[in-house]
N, C-alpha and C positions, 0 to 999 in steps of 0.2 A: 504494500500500500504506500502510495506517495504522500509525503508530508504536505500539508496545506502550504507551509512556508516555502517548501521547495518549488512550488508552482508559481510563486510571486514573480512578477515581471521585473526585469532590471530597468532602472532609470538612470540616465546619465545626467548628473548635476555638477556643474563646475568642473567638468573634465573627469569626474570620478563616477564609477558605476556603483549603484546601490540596489540591493534587492530586499533588504530588511526594512519593513515599514517604519519602525522606530527611528532608524537612521535617516530615512527620507524626511520624516516629520521634524526631527531635530535640525536637519539642514535648513529647511524652510523657516523654522522658528528663529534660528540664529541669523538668518539672512534678512529678516523683516521685523514684524511687530515683536514687542517685548513680552514673550510668554514663557521665557526660561529664567526670568529674574534679572534684576539690574545690579545686584551685589553678589559677591561670592556666596554669602550665606543663603540668599534666596535661590541661587542656582543650585546649591547643594541640596536644599529642601526639595526642589523640583526633581532633580536627578534621583534623589532617594525614593520618592514616590513612584517615579517611572520604573525603577528597579523592583519596588514592591509589586507593582502591577505585573511586570515581566515574570517574576519568580514565584509569586504567591496568589495571583489572581487569574492570569491568562490561561494556564493549563487547566485549572479547576473549571473555569467557565467553558472551555472547549470540551472537557469531559461531560459536563452537564448538558450542553446544547447539542453537540454533534454526535456523541457516542450512542445515545438512544436511537438515533436515526440510522447511523452507519453500521455500528456493530454493538448491539445492546449488551451491556455488561452491568447488571443490576448492582452487584457488589461494589464495583468501581464507581458507579453513579452515586451510591449512598455515601461512600467514603469521600468523594469530591464535595458533595453537599455539606457534609459535616465539617470538612476543612474550610470550605468557603464561608460557613457561618462564623468560624473563628477569625477569618480575615475581615469579615464585615464588622466584627466587634472592634477590631483595631481601627478600622475606618470611622466607625461611630465615635470612638474615643477621640480620634484626631479632629473630626468635624465638630465635636462639642467645644473645641478650643479655638477653631478658626473657621472662617466662612468656606474656604476651599482647602484642598489637601495640603498645598505647599504654603499657604498663607491667606491673606485677605483679598487676593485677586486671582481670577481664573488664569490657569497656566497650562502648559503642556502636560503637567502631572495629571490634571483632570481630564484633558483631552485624550490622553493615552488609554483611559479606561472606557472610552466610548467605542472603540474599534469593534467590539463584539456586540454592541447594542443595535 
């Protein structure tokens, strides 16, 4: 079975080829509007939440959304749902302290979570 990510198109940006959606989005954000932060602290917070999404959210959502259709595995689905609830608890805690994941303004950290929506 071919990975969804392996099927991504390559994009040429600034003379460099990219196939990873996060790299493409970061390129555009760094080239234009300020959605990655204006200070090193803000940029670190944005990058932290992008990594949280990549390593603690993305795979779980894929398991819950795509696996029941493509290759039903009930045990894996239940495990992913349980782990995703724990991830949501972390998000709830963070969002109780700030309006958005990385601070008080919308950023790439928030946008990165919409790719599965």
